C-alpha positions in Angstrom: 268.9 295.2 159.8 268.4 295.3 163.4 266.3 298.3 164.5 267.4 298.8 168.3 269.2 302.0 168.9 268.7 306.0 169.3 265.0 307.4 168.7 264.5 311.1 167.1 261.7 312.7 167.0 261.5 316.1 165.3 258.7 318.3 163.5 259.5 319.5 160.1 259.2 323.4 159.6 259.5 323.4 155.9 257.6 321.5 152.8 258.1 320.2 149.5 261.5 318.4 150.1 261.9 315.0 149.9 261.7 312.7 153.1 265.2 311.1 152.5 267.0 314.7 152.2 265.0 316.1 155.2 266.4 313.2 157.3 269.6 313.4 156.1 270.0 317.4 156.8 268.3 317.0 160.1 270.3 314.2 161.5 274.0 315.6 161.5 276.7 312.6 160.1 273.7 310.4 158.6 274.2 310.2 154.5 271.1 310.3 152.1 271.9 306.9 151.2 271.6 305.5 155.0 268.6 307.6 155.3 267.0 305.7 152.5 267.9 302.5 153.9 266.4 303.4 157.3 263.1 304.4 155.5 262.9 301.4 153.5 263.6 299.2 156.6 260.6 300.7 158.3 262.7 302.7 160.9 261.1 305.9 160.0 257.7 307.3 160.4 255.7 310.2 159.1 252.8 311.2 161.5 252.7 307.5 162.9 253.0 305.9 159.3 255.3 304.4 156.9 256.5 306.5 154.0 258.7 306.4 151.1 261.7 308.1 150.6 260.2 310.1 147.7 257.5 311.4 150.1 257.2 315.2 150.0 257.5 316.5 153.6 254.5 319.1 154.8 255.1 321.9 157.2 254.2 320.4 160.6 254.7 316.6 160.0 256.2 314.7 162.7 258.8 312.5 162.0 260.2 309.6 164.0 263.5 307.8 163.2 264.9 304.9 165.0 268.8 305.0 164.2 270.3 301.2 164.7 273.1 300.8 166.9 276.0 299.4 165.1 279.3 297.6 166.2 282.0 300.2 165.5 284.2 298.9 162.7 287.9 299.4 163.0 289.2 302.4 161.1 291.4 301.2 158.0 294.2 303.8 156.5 292.7 304.7 152.9 295.1 305.9 150.0 293.2 309.4 150.0 295.1 312.3 148.8 296.1 315.2 151.3 296.7 318.6 150.9 299.4 319.2 153.3 300.2 322.6 154.2 302.9 322.0 156.9 304.1 318.9 158.7 306.8 318.2 161.2 307.4 315.3 163.7 304.5 316.5 166.1 301.7 317.8 164.0 300.1 318.4 160.2 298.2 321.4 159.1 296.0 320.5 156.6 293.9 322.0 153.8 290.3 319.9 154.1 288.4 320.1 151.1 284.5 320.8 150.9 282.5 317.3 151.0 284.9 315.4 153.4 283.8 314.3 156.8 286.6 314.8 159.4 286.3 311.3 161.3 284.0 308.4 161.0 280.2 308.8 161.8 276.9 307.1 161.3 276.6 306.8 157.3 280.4 307.8 156.7 282.4 304.8 157.5 285.1 305.5 155.1 286.6 308.4 153.2 287.2 310.5 156.1 290.0 312.5 156.8 291.1 310.1 159.6 291.2 307.3 157.0 293.6 309.5 155.2 295.7 310.6 157.9 296.3 307.1 159.2 297.4 306.3 155.6 300.1 309.3 155.6 301.4 308.9 159.1 300.3 305.6 160.8 301.6 306.5 164.6 298.6 308.6 164.7 296.5 305.4 165.4 297.8 305.7 168.9 296.8 309.4 169.3 293.4 310.0 170.7 290.3 307.8 170.5 290.4 305.0 167.5 287.9 307.0 165.3 289.1 310.4 165.9 292.8 309.6 165.8 295.1 312.8 165.7 292.0 315.1 165.6 292.2 318.2 167.6 289.3 320.1 166.5 286.7 319.8 163.4 285.6 321.4 160.5 281.7 320.7 158.9 281.7 318.4 156.4 280.7 321.1 153.8 283.4 323.6 155.3 286.9 323.6 153.4 290.3 324.5 154.8 292.7 324.4 157.8 292.5 321.6 160.1 295.3 320.6 162.8 296.4 316.8 163.3 298.4 315.9 166.5 301.3 313.1 165.8 301.5 312.4 169.5 299.2 312.6 172.8 301.4 315.5 174.2 300.9 317.4 171.2 297.4 316.7 171.1 296.5 317.8 174.8 298.6 320.9 174.6 296.8 321.8 171.4 293.4 321.2 172.8 294.1 323.4 175.8 295.1 326.1 173.7 291.6 325.6 172.0 289.9 325.7 175.5 291.6 328.6 176.4 290.6 330.4 173.4 294.2 331.1 172.3 293.9 329.6 169.0 292.9 332.2 166.4 290.6 330.8 163.1 290.0 333.1 160.8 287.1 332.3 158.0 286.1 333.4 154.7 282.2 333.6 154.6 280.1 335.0 151.7 276.6 335.5 153.0 273.1 336.6 151.4 272.6 340.6 151.3 274.5 343.6 152.1 275.9 343.2 155.5 274.9 346.0 158.1 277.1 347.3 160.1 280.0 346.4 157.9 281.8 345.0 161.0 280.5 343.9 164.3 280.2 341.1 167.3 277.8 338.8 167.8 277.2 337.4 171.3 274.6 335.1 171.3 274.4 331.9 173.3 273.8 328.5 171.3 272.2 325.1 172.0 270.0 322.5 170.2 267.2 323.6 168.4 263.9 322.5 170.5 262.2 321.2 167.2 264.9 319.7 165.4 267.6 318.4 168.0 270.3 317.8 165.1 270.5 321.5 164.4 271.7 324.5 166.6 270.1 327.8 167.2 270.4 330.7 169.6 268.3 329.8 172.7 268.0 331.6 176.1 270.1 328.9 178.2 272.5 328.1 175.5 276.2 328.1 176.1 278.2 331.4 175.3 279.1 331.9 171.7 281.0 334.9 170.7 281.8 335.8 166.7 283.3 338.7 165.1 283.3 339.9 161.8 284.2 342.7 159.4 283.3 343.2 155.6 286.1 342.3 152.9 284.0 343.2 149.8 280.2 344.1 149.2 278.4 343.0 145.9 275.0 343.9 144.6 273.0 341.3 146.8 276.1 339.5 148.6 278.8 340.3 151.2 282.2 338.8 151.6 283.2 338.8 155.2 286.4 337.7 157.5 284.7 336.0 160.6 286.5 335.2 164.0 284.7 332.6 166.2 286.3 333.4 169.6 284.4 330.2 171.0 284.1 326.8 169.4 280.3 325.8 169.4 278.9 323.4 166.6 278.0 325.3 163.8 278.8 328.4 165.4 279.7 330.8 162.5 276.7 329.6 160.1 273.9 329.7 162.9 275.3 333.4 164.2 275.3 334.7 160.6 271.9 333.2 159.9 270.7 334.6 163.3 271.8 338.3 162.0 270.0 337.7 158.7 272.7 336.9 156.6 273.0 333.3 156.1 276.0 331.7 154.3 275.4 331.2 150.6 275.0 327.6 149.7 273.8 326.5 153.4 270.6 324.6 153.0 270.3 323.9 156.7 270.4 327.2 158.6 269.8 329.3 155.3 268.0 329.1 152.1 266.8 325.6 150.7 267.1 326.5 147.2 270.1 327.7 146.4 271.5 329.7 143.3 275.2 330.5 143.6 276.2 327.0 144.9 274.6 323.9 145.3 277.2 321.3 146.3 278.5 323.0 149.3 278.3 326.3 151.3 280.4 329.3 151.1 282.8 328.8 154.4 286.3 328.4 154.2 288.8 328.4 157.2 291.5 330.6 155.8 293.9 331.4 158.5 295.0 329.5 161.8 297.4 331.3 164.1 298.5 329.0 167.3 301.7 328.5 169.7 303.3 325.4 168.2 303.7 323.2 171.5 307.4 321.9 170.5 308.8 325.3 170.0 306.9 327.7 172.1 306.7 330.1 169.0 303.7 331.6 167.5 302.8 330.6 164.0 300.3 331.0 161.5 299.2 329.0 158.5 296.9 330.1 155.6 295.1 328.5 152.8 293.8 329.5 149.6 290.4 329.9 148.5 289.2 326.6 146.6 288.4 327.4 142.9 284.9 327.0 143.2 284.7 329.5 145.7 286.7 332.2 143.8 284.8 331.6 140.5 281.6 332.6 142.6 283.5 335.7 143.4 284.5 336.4 140.0 280.8 335.8 138.8 279.3 338.3 141.1 282.2 341.0 140.8 281.3 340.5 137.1 277.6 341.5 137.5 278.3 344.0 140.5 
């Protein structure tokens, strides 16, 4: 594989994890298998030396990666099941499962939400950029819940204006570590790229304005279930703000605890409600997505032990 693309350098701040896992976690959109390919092809060095995917990273290691520039492949329809909450002639409201990437990216060429939507309604191919057909906003790969898809360009533009003007109300359910104090509050802390790990976000002095409100739904012995509303749309906003408060999302190995006990395959963040003005009718509409079974099971487990 020809290596001629973006160069990334970052310093590891934790130790004991495999190099391929660290690389995949720090470079958004990079799968572990793709990270292994880069390492084996000599595109990754640790402290200036070639290494193996199994190398255990040490705190302070300087990791360099050269990401190849690849010719974009056409985004093809794929017959992937969709959980359709609502559909009409102009838009779709979907309940995205955890583990599904919203649109094709480095290391995720197929199996994305866009691939599935193109099979469900092919006309979406003409809406927005080819690799983000119909996409109005995004959810992280391991976040489940409601996401909007526009079926025509006018609807996409109208919905994006609502997001920009902060007229769309998004409500998440998040289970976090420890008992949150105070029980409800407002987080106003600017967000920007982490200076040491550029693919991560962090609270930084000169970052972009970010505002999140939360309230406690239920408390357990060592955890708290929160209702969270981001009033701005920054990357990873909810996860970073909660971690900055000292209450990271359960299962979040990027901004929270690397070793997880309750959830190992995803984090406990679910986009449960979405309220906006329907561009075609002018009426305010609201949609809800039930908590996935694996997250409900965690709450049941905690409830039995409380």
